[in-house]
C-alpha positions in Angstrom: 168.6 -40.2 206.9 167.2 -43.3 205.2 163.6 -41.6 205.2 165.0 -38.5 203.8 166.9 -40.2 201.2 163.5 -42.3 200.1 161.6 -39.0 200.1 164.4 -37.5 197.9 164.6 -40.3 195.5 160.7 -39.8 195.0 161.0 -36.2 194.5 163.6 -36.8 191.8 161.7 -39.5 190.0 158.7 -37.4 190.0 160.7 -34.2 188.4 162.3 -36.7 185.8 158.9 -38.0 184.5 157.6 -34.4 184.2 160.8 -33.6 182.3 160.1 -36.9 180.1 163.9 -37.9 180.8 162.8 -41.5 180.9 159.1 -41.8 179.1 159.0 -45.8 180.0 158.6 -45.7 183.6 156.0 -48.1 184.5 155.6 -50.3 188.0 154.4 -54.1 188.2 155.9 -56.3 186.1 159.4 -56.5 187.1 159.8 -56.4 191.1 163.6 -56.2 191.1 166.8 -55.4 188.7 169.8 -57.9 189.2 173.1 -57.0 188.0 176.1 -59.2 186.9 179.1 -58.1 184.8 182.0 -55.4 184.4 182.5 -51.8 185.2 179.8 -51.1 182.9 177.5 -52.1 185.3 179.5 -52.1 188.5 177.7 -50.0 191.3 180.7 -49.9 193.5 181.3 -53.7 194.6 185.1 -52.9 194.0 185.3 -50.7 196.6 185.1 -53.5 199.1 188.0 -55.9 197.6 191.8 -55.5 197.8 192.2 -54.2 193.8 193.8 -51.1 192.2 190.6 -50.7 189.8 188.5 -48.3 191.8 186.5 -45.2 191.1 185.1 -44.4 194.5 187.1 -40.8 194.6 186.7 -37.5 193.1 185.8 -36.4 190.2 184.0 -39.8 189.7 180.3 -39.4 190.9 180.3 -35.6 190.7 176.9 -35.9 188.7 175.6 -38.5 191.1 173.0 -37.7 194.1 174.7 -35.6 196.7 177.8 -35.4 194.1 179.0 -39.0 195.8 181.7 -41.2 194.0 179.9 -44.2 194.8 182.4 -46.6 192.7 180.8 -46.4 189.3 183.2 -45.6 186.5 181.1 -42.5 185.5 180.5 -39.1 186.3 176.9 -40.2 187.4 174.6 -43.1 187.1 175.1 -46.2 184.6 172.5 -48.2 182.8 171.3 -50.5 185.3 170.3 -47.3 187.2 168.5 -45.9 184.5 166.7 -49.2 183.7 165.5 -49.6 187.4 164.0 -46.2 187.3 162.3 -46.8 183.8 160.5 -49.9 185.6 159.2 -47.7 188.2 161.9 -48.8 190.7 164.4 -46.7 192.5 166.7 -44.5 190.5 169.6 -46.5 191.3 171.0 -50.2 191.8 173.1 -50.4 194.9 176.2 -52.8 194.8 176.0 -55.8 197.1 179.0 -55.4 198.7 178.3 -51.7 200.0 177.9 -51.5 203.5 175.4 -48.8 203.3 172.7 -51.2 202.4 171.0 -54.3 203.3 168.6 -57.0 202.2 165.7 -54.6 202.5 167.3 -52.4 199.9 168.3 -55.2 197.9 165.0 -56.8 197.5 164.1 -54.2 194.6 167.5 -54.2 193.2 171.2 -55.6 193.5 174.4 -55.4 191.6 177.1 -58.1 191.7 179.1 -56.7 189.2 182.7 -56.1 189.6 184.7 -53.6 187.5 187.6 -55.3 185.4 186.0 -59.0 185.2 185.1 -61.1 182.3 183.7 -64.4 181.4 187.4 -66.0 181.5 188.5 -66.3 185.3 191.6 -65.3 183.5 190.5 -61.8 183.2 189.5 -61.3 186.6 192.9 -62.6 187.9 194.9 -59.6 186.4 193.4 -57.0 188.5 192.4 -59.2 191.3 188.7 -58.4 191.0 185.7 -60.5 191.5 185.5 -63.6 189.3 182.1 -64.5 187.4 181.9 -67.3 189.6 182.1 -65.4 192.8 179.5 -63.1 191.7 177.3 -66.3 191.4 178.1 -67.3 194.9 177.0 -63.7 196.0 174.0 -64.2 194.2 173.1 -67.5 196.2 174.2 -65.8 199.4 171.6 -63.2 198.5 168.8 -65.7 197.7 169.2 -67.1 201.3 168.9 -63.6 202.8 166.2 -62.7 200.7 164.1 -65.8 201.6 164.8 -65.1 205.4 163.8 -61.3 204.9 160.8 -61.6 202.5 159.5 -65.3 203.0 159.9 -68.3 200.5 157.0 -67.6 198.5 157.9 -63.7 197.8 161.6 -64.4 197.6 160.5 -67.2 194.7 158.7 -64.5 193.0 161.1 -61.7 193.2 163.8 -64.1 191.9 161.8 -65.4 188.9 160.0 -62.1 187.7 163.3 -59.9 188.3 165.1 -58.4 185.3 168.5 -59.8 184.9 171.2 -57.7 183.4 174.2 -59.4 182.1 177.2 -57.0 180.8 180.8 -58.0 180.2 183.3 -59.3 177.5 185.0 -56.2 176.5 187.9 -56.9 179.4 188.2 -60.4 178.2 189.6 -59.1 175.1 191.3 -55.9 175.8 192.7 -56.4 179.1 193.4 -60.5 178.7 193.4 -61.6 174.9 194.8 -58.5 173.2 197.7 -57.7 175.9 201.3 -58.6 175.1 202.0 -61.0 176.2 199.0 -63.0 176.4 198.6 -66.4 177.6 195.3 -66.7 175.7 196.7 -65.5 172.7 199.2 -68.1 172.9 196.4 -70.8 173.3 193.7 -69.7 170.8 193.0 -67.8 167.3 190.8 -65.0 167.9 187.8 -67.1 166.7 188.7 -69.8 168.9 188.9 -67.4 171.9 185.4 -66.1 171.1 184.2 -69.6 171.1 185.7 -70.2 174.1 184.0 -67.0 175.7 180.4 -68.1 174.2 180.8 -71.5 176.1 181.3 -69.6 179.2 178.4 -67.1 178.4 176.2 -70.1 178.1 177.3 -72.0 181.1 176.8 -68.8 183.2 173.1 -68.2 181.7 172.2 -71.8 182.5 173.6 -71.4 186.2 171.7 -68.5 187.1 168.4 -70.0 185.0 168.8 -73.1 187.4 168.7 -70.5 190.2 165.6 -69.0 189.0 166.4 -66.7 186.6 163.8 -66.4 183.7 164.0 -62.7 182.4 167.6 -62.0 181.1 169.2 -59.3 179.2 172.8 -60.3 177.8 174.7 -57.4 176.5 176.6 -57.1 173.6 180.1 -55.4 173.2 180.4 -51.9 172.2 183.0 -50.6 169.5 185.8 -51.1 171.7 188.5 -50.1 169.1 187.0 -46.8 169.5 187.1 -46.2 173.0 189.6 -43.1 173.8 192.4 -45.3 175.1 192.4 -47.6 172.3 192.6 -44.7 169.9 195.5 -43.2 171.9 197.3 -46.5 171.8 196.7 -46.8 167.8 198.1 -43.2 167.3 201.2 -44.4 169.4 201.6 -47.1 167.3 201.4 -44.9 164.1 198.2 -46.1 162.8 196.6 -42.9 163.1 194.2 -41.4 165.7 191.0 -43.3 164.4 189.5 -46.1 165.9 191.1 -49.7 165.9 189.2 -51.6 163.5 190.5 -55.0 164.4 189.1 -54.5 167.9 185.8 -53.2 166.5 185.6 -56.0 164.0 186.3 -58.5 166.9 183.3 -56.9 168.8 180.9 -57.4 165.7 181.9 -61.0 165.2 181.5 -61.7 168.9 178.3 -59.9 169.1 176.9 -62.1 166.3 177.8 -65.1 168.3 176.2 -63.7 171.2 172.9 -63.2 169.3 172.9 -66.9 167.9 173.4 -68.1 171.8 170.3 -66.0 172.7 168.3 -67.8 170.0 169.9 -71.1 170.8 169.0 -71.0 174.8 165.6 -69.4 174.0 164.7 -72.6 172.3 166.4 -75.3 174.9 165.3 -73.7 178.4 161.6 -73.7 179.2 160.4 -70.5 180.2 163.5 -68.6 179.8 162.8 -65.1 178.2 166.4 -64.2 177.1 166.9 -61.0 175.0 169.9 -59.5 173.4 170.7 -55.7 174.2 172.9 -54.7 171.5 173.8 -50.8 171.4 177.1 -51.2 169.5 175.6 -49.5 166.3 174.0 -46.4 168.4 177.1 -46.0 170.2 179.3 -46.0 167.0 176.9 -43.3 165.7 177.8 -41.2 168.6 181.1 -41.6 168.1 181.2 -40.8 164.4 178.5 -38.3 164.7 178.5 -36.5 168.2 176.8 -33.5 167.3 173.6 -35.1 166.2 173.3 -36.2 169.7 174.2 -33.1 171.3 177.7 -33.8 172.0 181.0 -31.9 171.2 183.8 -34.6 171.6 183.9 -38.5 171.1 187.6 -38.8 170.2 188.7 -38.0 173.9 187.2 -38.3 177.2 186.2 -35.7 179.8 188.6 -36.8 182.4 192.0 -35.7 182.1 193.8 -35.4 178.8 191.0 -37.7 177.7 193.3 -40.2 176.4 194.8 -42.6 179.1 193.4 -41.6 182.2 191.1 -44.1 184.1 190.5 -45.1 187.8 193.4 -43.3 190.1 194.9 -41.6 187.0 191.6 -39.8 186.8 191.2 -37.9 190.3 190.6 -34.5 191.3 194.2 -33.4 191.4 194.1 -33.7 187.5 193.5 -30.1 186.1 192.6 -31.1 182.8 189.2 -32.4 183.3 186.3 -30.9 181.7 183.9 -28.8 183.5 180.8 -30.1 181.9 180.7 -33.9 181.0 177.5 -33.7 178.9 179.6 -32.7 176.1 181.5 -35.7 175.9 180.4 -39.0 174.9 183.1 -40.8 177.4 183.8 -40.0 180.6 187.2 -41.5 181.1 189.4 -43.2 178.6 187.2 -46.5 178.9 183.7 -45.6 180.2 181.0 -43.7 179.2 179.4 -40.4 180.6 176.0 -40.5 182.3 174.3 -38.7 179.5 175.7 -41.2 177.2 173.9 -44.1 179.3 170.9 -42.3 179.3 170.8 -42.3 175.7 171.6 -46.1 175.5 168.9 -46.9 178.3 166.3 -45.0 176.3 167.3 -47.1 173.1 166.9 -50.4 174.7 163.8 -49.4 176.8 162.5 -48.8 173.3 163.6 -51.3 171.3 164.6 -54.4 173.6 163.6 -54.2 177.3 160.1 -53.1 176.6 159.0 -56.8 176.2 159.3 -56.7 180.1 157.0 -53.8 180.7 
């Protein structure tokens, strides 16, 4: 079965190259993709922990290989999968806790992300998911396994030359700070909380730097006020069915702070190559003018009514789920479709991540 899967991956890659789906693919400079973050990049780690925030059931994954629901919050692949393929590696990055894979698989790509987590430990506690400090502990464990598997010299090479993808922050605001009641909101103004998260982000980058990471992509927030769930909530509050501009302004301001952090750390940490991956404007363009990207709907998601459904509310028993996710910017009320993820990846490869090719 393992040999069959390997052959299948290669056939798929060849077909996609011929179709020019991802025109950036090249092998060599990046031996592995290593992922930290939340549901935007979680490949299924939440499947193996006790939390209600899961997506390892249909119709999630219906456009993934073998139509398999892996725990990705998407109908198919997510950005790390496409990025891995673009660098000439496998067309997906497996979850570290997935029992289907072992260190031989993780040597070329591994995901430590957990849906629902954030920079703030309090965020992960809300839905009992993996906190960021635990993602780092799992990474340390991975390093030991990698050294035992590949030898110290090869392991050091993989660790230092791998591309690290870091994507989180949305949950810190939408599932933590802006919840009512919110402990953090009683402690901090919005600007103070943003500063608090930036300090945590800086500490995290420095931690993985000390563990060997050198090539790092730090992802900015999306226009989170335009998520279908937030638009629906906005409507219920009597503010119309448009985007919550307060949340979008928050994301823009925080993104500016992330960009400043990238500049700061590039100047302070010898040998680091830290880039800021910001797709805010691109995602907003897809939402404001979906037809120009080949979409038909951006205000609602494919799954269910497209307004509130996510995780267990988005299951195969829901009769309202769309038949063609490629017509939608959003898969569920919080997450993007595979097609949207591919568009974002091509944008980032062309404008940011090409520095690592």
